[in-house]
N, C-alpha and C positions, 0 to 999 in steps of 0.2 A: 564525502567522507572517504578518506584514503584507506587503501587496503593495508592492513597491518601484517606483520610476519605470521601471526596466528591465523589471520583470515586467509592469507596466501596458501598456507598449508592445508587449511580446511577446504578451500576451493580445489586444490590439487587432488586431495583424497576423494572428493566427491566425483571428480572425473575418472579417477582410477577405479572407482566402484562400478563404472559403466564399461570399462574396457581395460584389459591388461596389455594391450598392444603397445609395445615399447616405442614404436615410431610415433604413435598418437600421443603418448605421455611425454615424449621429448618435445613435441610441438606445443603441448599444453604448458610445460615448464618454460619453454622459450617465450611464449606469450606473457607469462607471469613475470619473468625476469626482465623482459625488454619493454614492459608496459610504461606508459606515461604515468607520472606521479598522481595526476588528477583523475585517472580512470577508476571508476567505482566497481564494486563487485558485480552488480547487475550487468554492467556493460561488458565486463570481463567474461561472464558466462555466455553472453551473446556471441563473443568471438569464439569461444569453445564450440558452440553449437554449429558454427560454420565448418568445423572439421568432421562432423559426424558422418556426412555422406561419403567423404573420402575414405573413411575407415570402416564403413559399413555398420555404424552404430545406430541402432534403432531406438528412438526416444520412447519413453513410456507414454501410453495413451492416457492423458489426464481427464478426458471428457467424462468418463463414468464417475470419477471422483468429484469432479466439478458439479455434475448434476446431483450427485448424492448430497452434497452440502448445500447446494441451492435449494433442494427439496426440503432438507432438514430445517433450514432457516425460514423457508416459506411456511412450513408447518407451525413455526413459532411466531410468525408475524403478527397475528391478531392479538395474542396474549401480550407480546412485547409492546404493541401499539397502545393497548389499554394502559399498561404500566407507565408508558411515556406520558400520555395525555391526562392521566389521573394524578401525576406527580405535581409538586408545587412549581417546578420549573421544567417544563417539557423539553426545552432546548438543551439544558444541562444533562438531563436524563438520556436524551437521544444521543448526545455526544458520548456519554459513558457507554451505552450499549453498542454504538458504532465501533468504539475502541475495543470492546470485548470481542466483537466479531473478528478482529484482526488475529485472534488465536488460530484461525483455520489457515495455517501456513505450512505447506508441505516442503517448502524450500528451506526455511530456517530451522525446522524441527524434524527429527527422525520419525516421531510418532505424534499423531493428532488424536487425543483421547476425548471422545465425545462426552464422557462423564465429567471430566475436568472442565471442558468447555461450558457445559450446562451449569455447573456449580459457580462459574465466574459471574453469572447474572445475579446470583444472590450475594456474592462477596464483594463485587466491584463498588468502589467509592472514589470520590474526588479527593485528592490531597490538597493541602493549602496552596501549593504551587499551581495545581490544576485550576483552582478557583480564580487565582490571579490571572492566568492565561485566559480563562473563560470570560472574565469581565472585559478584557481587551477584545476578544473575539466578538462578543455580543455587541459591544459598542461600535466596532468597525462594520459589522453587518448592517447595523442601523443606518450608517452613513454611506454604505457602498452602493454602487450601481451594478457591478459585475462580480460574480462569485464563481470560482472554479474548484470543483472537487476532483482530485486525482485518486482514483480507486486502486484497490489492491486485489484481494482474493475473492473467489466465488464463495457463496454463503455469506460472507462479510458484506457483500454489496446489498443484501436484503436489509440489513440494519442501516447501511448508508442511505438506502431509499427512505427509510422512516425518518432519518435525520433531515433529508431534503424535504420531506413532507412538512415537518415542523418549520423549517426555514421558509418554505414557500408560503405557508399560512401566516407566519409572523411578519415576513417581509415580502409582501406580494409584488412589489415593484422591482424586486431584485432579479436580474438576468442570471440564470443558473446554467453553467456549463459543466459537463461531466466528461472526464477523460478516462478511457480504459486502455487495455493493451491492444496493439494492432494485429498481433498474431498470437498463436498458442505459446504460452510460456508458463510451465508448471501448472499450478491450479489458479493462476491469475485470471481475472475477469476480462473477457473480450466483448465485442459488440453483441455477439450472439447471446452471451450470458446476460448482458445488460437488458436486452429485450425480453429474455426468458423470465426474468424476475420483475420486470416492469419499472425499472428505475428511469426509463426514458419518459415516463409520465410526468416526472418532476424536473426534467432537464429541458431547458430551452434550446440548448446546443449539446449534441452528443458527438464526441470525437475520440480519436485514438492517438497513441504514441507512434503508430505506423510500423512498429517493429515487435519482434519477439523478445523484448527486453523487460525484465521484471523490475523496472524502475522508470524514471523519466530523465533521459539524457537530452538536454536542450539542444545541443549542437547538431543532433541528427534528426530533429523534428522538421516537418515541412514548415514553410513560411506561414501558412494559415494556422497551424497549431502553435507556433511560436507567438503569433499575434494574440491568440486567446490567453496565453500565459502573460504576455506583456501588458495586456489591457485589463487583466483581473485586478480588482481592488483588494480582494481577499482570495488566497489560495489555501485550501485545506488538503494536505497530502497524506494519504493513509499508508501505513506500513513501513517496515524497515527499509525495503528496497527503494522507496521514494525518498526516504531520509538520506540514504547512502548516496544517491545520485543527484539530489537537489541541494542538500545542505552545503553551506560555504561557497555557493556559486553566485552570490550577489542578489538573490531573490528574497522577497518578503513572503514567508510561508509559515502557516501553522501546521505542525506535524502531529499526527495522532496514531499511536501504535502501542503494542505490547513488546517489552524486551524479551526476546525468545532465544537468542543465541549468546554465546559467551562474550563476543565482541561488544554487544550492546549492554550486557550486564556490567562489564568492566567500564565501558565508556561513561555510563551514568551512575555507577556504584549503587546498584539496586538489586534486589532479589529477582530471580527469573519470574516472568509474567507480570512484572510491575508495569502499570499503564503510564504512558508518557503523553503529555499534551504540552507542546512547546511552540513558542513563537520565536521565529528568527527573522530579524530585519537586517537590511544591508548595513546599517550602522553598527551592528554587532559583529560583523564579519571582518 
């Protein structure tokens, strides 16, 4: 997903909020102006981060916030698990709750409101388009050998874990891989977070994107990580950052996220916090 002029200015203003150093901001602007057309916003932010040490910019410590939301989600886990397995279609319900978990995003939103987050579990429903995507997803899971989940935020990964539990029980022969972030990047989940919430119990393979990138940039992955993507029969990518970095790149991917920023609201012509469940195949690109 290309960086629009609106997105470019948004990226610049976020860096400006971290430092008013004119030389730093000049370098940020230069990176934006000279970027390759195919560079996504998550990858652009990764380039900005490389300037921080040079200008003495200290990044916010996200670990307390990540733990806060992992703990919140873990406190909800049992009640959400019951709702999933008591529903008529546990897989559909698990996907719905996994998507609601995508609300916990401190990169796309200025404020994460816990009360809004909790209300979404009572208000969330599948649209007609969601059901159509779901039918394709479920059918392909039945026929697949290798499934890859690319995660996004902390807290959210607890609901991803419940989704994997359903998938594991329904398709026991399926090999499940889970990819998290390789280094600290906002409130995104890393290996440490994955182990903390126990998502590793449902992953046959647990790997990372090897970088502090809030998305999945195929070109910078190790050969082993590229191989997992290449050999996956089904990829489910969570969050806006993964959509920005993976869409239109020639992959067959199911995307699951909430529209939280203006760029996505305009891209899909939907109200804020609308849930999206999208299948993109190479033939559509």
